[in-house]
C-alpha positions in Angstrom: 128.4 73.9 87.5 129.3 70.2 87.1 130.1 67.8 89.9 131.9 64.5 89.1 131.8 61.5 91.4 133.8 58.2 91.1 133.6 55.0 93.1 134.3 51.3 92.6 131.5 48.7 92.1 131.5 45.2 93.6 133.7 43.9 90.7 136.4 46.5 91.4 135.7 48.5 88.2 135.2 52.2 88.5 131.6 53.7 88.3 130.9 57.2 87.4 128.1 59.6 88.3 127.8 63.0 86.7 125.7 65.8 88.2 124.7 69.2 86.9 123.6 72.1 89.0 120.0 73.2 88.5 118.0 75.8 90.3 114.8 74.0 89.4 115.9 70.7 91.1 114.8 70.4 94.8 118.3 69.7 95.9 119.9 71.7 93.1 121.7 68.7 91.6 120.4 66.6 88.7 122.1 63.3 88.0 122.5 63.0 84.2 124.8 60.0 83.9 125.6 56.8 85.9 127.7 54.0 84.4 131.1 52.4 84.0 134.3 53.8 82.5 133.7 52.7 78.9 130.2 54.0 79.0 131.3 57.4 80.3 134.0 57.7 77.7 131.3 57.3 75.0 129.0 59.9 76.6 128.2 62.9 74.5 127.5 66.0 76.7 124.3 67.9 75.9 122.6 70.8 77.6 119.7 70.1 80.1 116.3 71.0 78.6 114.4 73.0 81.2 111.2 73.3 79.1 110.3 69.8 78.1 110.6 67.9 81.4 108.5 66.5 84.2 107.4 68.6 87.2 104.8 68.7 90.0 101.9 68.1 90.1 102.4 64.6 88.5 98.9 64.5 87.0 100.0 67.3 84.6 102.9 65.2 83.3 102.2 63.7 79.9 103.7 60.3 79.0 105.6 60.5 75.7 108.2 58.6 73.7 109.0 55.2 75.1 107.1 56.1 78.2 103.9 56.4 76.2 104.6 54.5 73.0 101.8 56.3 71.0 100.6 55.1 67.6 99.7 57.2 64.6 96.0 56.9 65.7 96.8 58.1 69.3 98.8 61.0 68.0 95.9 61.9 65.7 93.5 61.9 68.6 95.3 64.8 70.2 95.2 67.0 67.1 91.6 66.0 66.5 90.4 66.9 70.0 92.4 70.2 69.8 90.6 71.1 66.5 87.2 70.2 68.0 87.8 72.2 71.2 88.8 75.3 69.2 85.8 74.9 66.9 83.4 74.7 69.9 85.1 77.7 71.6 84.7 79.9 68.5 81.1 78.9 67.9 80.3 79.5 71.6 82.0 82.9 71.7 83.1 84.4 68.4 83.9 87.7 69.9 86.5 86.4 72.4 87.7 83.8 69.9 87.8 85.5 66.5 86.9 83.2 63.5 89.6 84.9 61.4 92.3 84.1 63.8 91.3 80.6 64.8 90.6 79.2 61.4 94.3 78.5 60.8 95.1 76.4 64.0 91.7 74.7 63.6 92.3 73.6 60.0 95.9 72.8 60.6 95.0 70.5 63.5 92.1 69.0 61.6 94.2 68.3 58.5 97.1 66.9 60.5 94.9 64.6 62.5 93.5 63.2 59.2 97.0 62.7 57.8 98.0 60.7 60.9 94.7 58.7 60.9 95.4 57.7 57.3 99.0 56.8 58.1 97.7 54.8 61.0 95.2 53.0 58.6 98.1 52.1 56.3 100.1 50.8 59.2 97.2 48.6 60.2 96.8 47.5 56.6 100.5 46.5 56.5 99.9 44.4 59.6 97.0 42.8 57.8 99.2 42.2 54.9 101.8 40.4 57.1 99.1 38.0 58.3 98.1 37.3 54.7 101.7 37.2 53.6 101.3 40.2 51.3 104.0 42.9 51.4 102.7 46.5 51.3 105.4 49.1 51.1 104.8 52.8 51.8 107.0 55.6 53.1 105.0 56.6 56.1 107.6 59.0 57.5 108.5 60.8 54.3 105.1 61.1 52.8 103.0 64.2 53.6 100.8 64.5 50.5 97.4 63.6 51.9 96.0 62.9 48.4 98.8 60.5 47.7 98.5 58.9 51.1 94.7 58.4 50.6 95.2 57.1 47.0 97.6 54.4 48.3 95.3 53.3 51.1 92.1 53.3 49.0 93.7 51.3 46.2 95.6 48.8 48.3 92.8 48.2 50.8 90.1 47.6 48.2 92.5 45.3 46.3 93.0 43.4 49.6 89.4 43.1 50.7 86.2 44.3 49.1 84.7 45.2 52.5 86.7 48.4 52.4 84.9 49.8 49.3 81.7 51.0 50.9 83.5 52.8 53.8 86.1 54.3 51.5 83.3 55.8 49.4 82.1 57.6 52.5 85.5 58.8 53.5 86.8 59.9 50.1 84.9 63.2 49.5 86.2 65.0 52.6 89.7 63.7 52.1 89.8 64.9 48.6 88.5 68.3 49.7 91.4 68.5 52.2 93.9 67.4 49.6 92.6 70.1 47.1 93.1 72.9 49.6 96.1 71.7 51.6 97.8 68.7 50.1 101.1 68.9 52.1 100.1 70.7 55.3 101.5 74.2 54.3 98.3 76.2 53.6 97.2 76.7 57.2 100.8 77.0 58.6 102.0 79.9 56.6 100.3 82.9 54.8 102.4 82.3 51.6 103.8 79.3 49.8 107.4 78.6 49.1 106.8 80.3 45.7 105.6 83.4 47.6 102.0 82.8 46.5 99.3 83.8 48.9 97.5 80.8 50.4 93.7 80.5 50.1 93.4 83.4 47.6 90.7 81.6 45.7 88.7 80.5 48.7 87.7 83.6 50.5 85.6 82.3 53.4 85.4 79.1 55.5 82.4 78.3 57.7 83.1 76.9 61.2 79.7 75.3 61.2 80.4 73.4 57.9 83.9 72.4 59.2 82.4 71.0 62.4 79.8 68.9 60.6 82.1 67.6 57.9 85.0 66.9 60.3 82.9 65.1 62.8 81.3 63.0 60.1 84.8 62.1 58.7 86.0 61.3 62.2 83.1 58.9 62.7 84.0 57.1 59.5 87.7 57.0 60.4 86.7 55.5 63.7 84.8 52.8 61.9 87.7 52.3 59.5 90.0 51.7 62.5 87.6 49.1 64.0 87.4 47.4 60.6 91.1 47.2 60.3 91.4 45.6 63.8 88.5 43.3 63.0 90.1 42.1 59.8 93.5 41.5 61.4 91.7 39.2 63.9 89.7 37.5 61.1 92.7 36.9 58.8 94.7 35.5 61.7 92.3 32.6 61.7 93.5 31.6 58.2 90.0 31.1 56.8 90.8 32.6 53.4 92.3 31.6 50.0 94.4 33.6 47.5 91.4 35.5 46.1 88.6 34.8 48.7 88.1 36.4 52.1 86.1 34.8 54.9 83.0 36.8 53.9 83.2 35.4 50.4 83.5 31.9 51.8 80.2 32.6 53.6 78.7 33.6 50.3 79.9 30.5 48.5 78.7 28.2 51.4 75.2 29.8 51.1 75.1 29.1 47.3 76.4 25.5 47.6 73.7 22.7 47.7 73.6 20.2 50.6 76.6 17.9 50.5 74.5 14.8 49.7 73.6 16.5 46.4 77.1 16.9 45.3 77.2 13.6 43.4 74.3 14.8 41.2 75.0 16.0 37.6 73.9 19.5 38.3 76.6 20.1 40.9 79.2 20.6 38.1 77.0 23.4 36.9 77.0 25.0 40.3 80.8 24.7 40.6 81.3 26.4 37.2 78.9 29.1 38.2 80.8 29.8 41.4 84.1 29.9 39.6 82.8 32.4 37.1 81.2 34.5 39.7 84.2 34.8 42.0 86.9 34.6 39.3 88.7 31.6 40.7 90.1 28.4 39.5 88.9 24.9 40.2 91.7 24.4 42.6 90.9 27.5 44.6 87.2 26.6 44.7 88.2 23.2 46.1 90.4 24.9 48.7 87.4 27.1 49.6 85.1 24.1 49.9 87.6 22.3 52.2 87.7 25.3 54.5 83.9 25.4 54.5 83.6 21.7 55.3 85.8 22.1 58.4 84.4 25.3 59.8 81.8 25.2 62.6 79.9 28.2 61.2 80.0 27.3 57.5 79.7 23.5 57.5 76.1 23.4 58.7 75.2 25.6 55.6 76.0 22.6 53.4 74.6 20.0 55.8 77.9 19.0 57.5 78.4 18.7 61.2 81.9 19.2 62.5 82.7 17.1 65.6 83.5 18.8 68.8 87.1 18.7 69.8 88.1 15.9 72.1 84.7 15.1 73.6 81.5 13.3 72.7 77.9 14.0 73.7 78.1 11.4 76.4 81.3 12.9 77.8 79.5 16.3 78.1 76.5 14.8 79.9 78.8 13.1 82.4 80.8 16.3 83.0 77.7 18.4 83.7 76.4 15.7 86.0 79.5 15.9 88.0 79.5 19.7 87.9 76.0 19.8 89.3 76.9 17.4 92.1 79.5 19.9 93.2 77.3 23.0 92.6 74.0 21.7 94.0 72.5 25.2 94.3 73.7 26.5 91.0 70.3 26.7 89.3 68.7 28.6 92.2 71.5 31.0 92.4 71.5 31.6 88.6 67.7 32.4 88.8 68.1 34.6 91.8 71.2 36.3 90.3 73.0 36.0 93.7 76.8 36.0 94.0 76.8 34.4 97.5 79.0 31.3 97.4 78.2 27.9 99.0 81.0 28.6 101.5 79.0 31.6 102.8 75.9 29.6 103.3 77.5 26.5 104.9 80.5 28.0 106.6 84.0 27.8 105.2 85.1 24.6 107.0 81.9 22.7 106.2 82.1 23.8 102.6 85.7 22.6 102.2 84.9 19.2 103.8 81.9 18.7 101.6 83.7 19.8 98.4 86.6 17.6 99.2 84.4 14.5 99.6 82.5 15.2 96.4 85.6 15.8 94.4 87.1 12.5 95.6 84.0 10.7 94.5 84.0 12.5 91.1 87.7 11.8 90.5 87.2 8.1 91.3 84.9 8.0 88.3 86.5 10.6 86.0 90.1 9.3 86.3 89.0 6.0 84.6 88.0 7.8 81.4 89.6 11.2 81.3 92.2 11.7 78.6 94.2 14.7 77.6 91.9 15.2 74.6 88.8 15.1 76.8 90.3 17.5 79.3 91.3 20.0 76.6 87.9 19.5 75.0 86.0 20.5 78.1 88.4 23.4 78.8 88.1 24.7 75.2 84.3 24.6 75.3 84.4 26.7 78.5 87.1 29.2 77.6 85.8 29.8 74.0 82.7 31.5 75.5 84.9 34.4 76.5 85.2 35.5 72.9 82.4 34.0 70.7 83.5 35.8 67.6 85.3 33.3 65.2 84.7 29.6 65.5 88.3 29.1 64.4 89.3 30.4 67.9 87.7 27.4 69.4 90.0 25.1 67.5 93.0 27.3 68.3 92.1 27.2 72.0 91.7 23.4 72.0 95.1 22.9 70.3 96.8 25.1 72.9 95.0 23.5 75.8 95.8 20.0 74.5 99.5 20.8 74.7 99.0 22.0 78.3 97.1 18.8 79.1 99.8 16.6 77.7 102.4 18.4 79.9 100.1 18.2 82.9 99.5 14.4 82.4 103.2 13.8 83.2 102.3 14.9 86.8 99.1 13.2 87.9 98.5 15.8 90.6 98.6 18.6 88.0 96.3 16.7 85.6 93.7 16.3 88.4 94.1 19.9 89.5 93.4 21.2 86.0 90.2 19.2 85.8 89.0 20.3 89.2 89.9 23.9 88.4 87.5 23.7 85.5 84.9 21.9 87.6 85.1 24.7 90.3 83.9 27.3 87.8 80.4 28.4 88.8 79.6 29.6 85.3 80.9 26.4 83.6 77.4 25.2 82.4 76.5 28.6 81.1 79.7 29.1 79.2 79.7 25.6 77.7 76.1 26.1 76.5 76.9 29.5 74.9 79.8 27.9 73.1 77.6 25.1 71.8 75.1 27.5 70.5 77.8 29.5 68.7 79.3 26.4 67.2 75.8 25.5 65.8 75.2 22.7 68.3 71.8 24.1 69.2 70.1 20.7 69.6 72.8 19.4 71.9 72.5 22.6 74.0 68.7 22.2 74.2 69.1 18.5 75.2 71.4 19.4 78.0 69.1 22.2 79.3 66.1 19.9 79.1 67.8 16.9 80.7 69.1 18.8 83.7 65.8 20.8 84.0 67.3 24.3 83.3 64.6 25.5 81.0 64.1 29.3 81.3 67.0 29.7 83.7 69.4 31.6 81.3 68.2 35.1 80.3 70.4 34.9 77.2 69.1 31.6 75.9 66.6 33.0 73.4 69.2 35.5 72.0 71.6 32.5 71.6 69.0 30.4 69.8 68.2 33.3 67.4 71.9 34.1 67.1 71.2 37.7 68.1 73.8 37.1 70.8 76.5 36.5 68.2 75.8 39.3 65.7 79.0 40.8 64.4 79.4 44.5 63.4 77.8 45.5 60.1 81.2 46.0 58.5 81.9 42.2 58.8 79.2 41.7 56.2 78.3 38.2 57.4 
């Protein structure tokens, strides 16, 4: 049964609503269309699907399509978990769950999850290619031959970055085993092939214990591959690479270069030639690599170069922390105690507001005389960079973004002051700035600040920052 309703909207044009009778609906009517006349004329009628739809309870409704927007990897997780659940059920009770019956759905889910994971890896590699301006074309939708899919990924990933090689070697054996027994996903779906040949005739038996061990190991490696892909996308976005050299290779070159004050010596030409031969690059590309090294906070110190902090000097930083401590007089005691009680709790809200207002007025009287947009952005960048502490290039990116904000704020003096005071209000400002300094290889300046303001032994992370244990990247980064 169909019910049709027409009305006029506020513009005088007809609106249409189309309802279909359904016993499953609480009020027996389901609205399947609402729109104007032209939209209704283009509507193609289709039957209501009473199987794949939402219902109560809501927790049992899965989000799919545009409502869930799953990736290849997320699709794969479902098939992977299904395979693992079935394997565990069979191993726990092989009488109730017969191995001969469950081997097919287990292997189908296992194989399909791997296909999806590899397609996800290719999709991520294509994103990486976009960042590096390299086009990688592959028919993700039409390709189901897992051997071909793997061959493409292995070849292209290793051509792109050598860090894929070691991980690919761990993944390859099991992928090739799957490709040998079920290349296109037909073997565990049907008992016979399209040529009427019986599947698995030359296999005989498959161990659930071996499947579990091999599949779980493969999944672990694929998880690492996914993390490596995401890591490399972030790394390459920082633009620290050349045509043939990745960021990790720039680290290797920086470690082999002598200190910059030795570059005028005769033996430096020998070093340059050695590096060109070793990495297979031209003189121009080596020069490009050296320029990147000289401007990178992590790499430059390896050749005896110090890259200036953005927007601020050592004296500016000492002045800022002096003002910050005048506003947060109990900051050190609270850091040592680990308390989260604010000054307003201790003094009372009104007293705290009055005191803070007076202190800020005095601070601004001094700061307004020397604060520039560059200095404001410099202070902010040093604070906000501590939220990541992964690639020093992000410090530069953060500064450039905040500099634009500061320039815009300067047009309104009130906003400019508010931006500075917002940073000064941060109770973790000193801690964050010190962590950024340590990461950027400004260890001596960080130690001077700690000593000058008598904060020795206050931060539990200080030793880990000085040894750089705090900044260690995953093993797959290789630097």
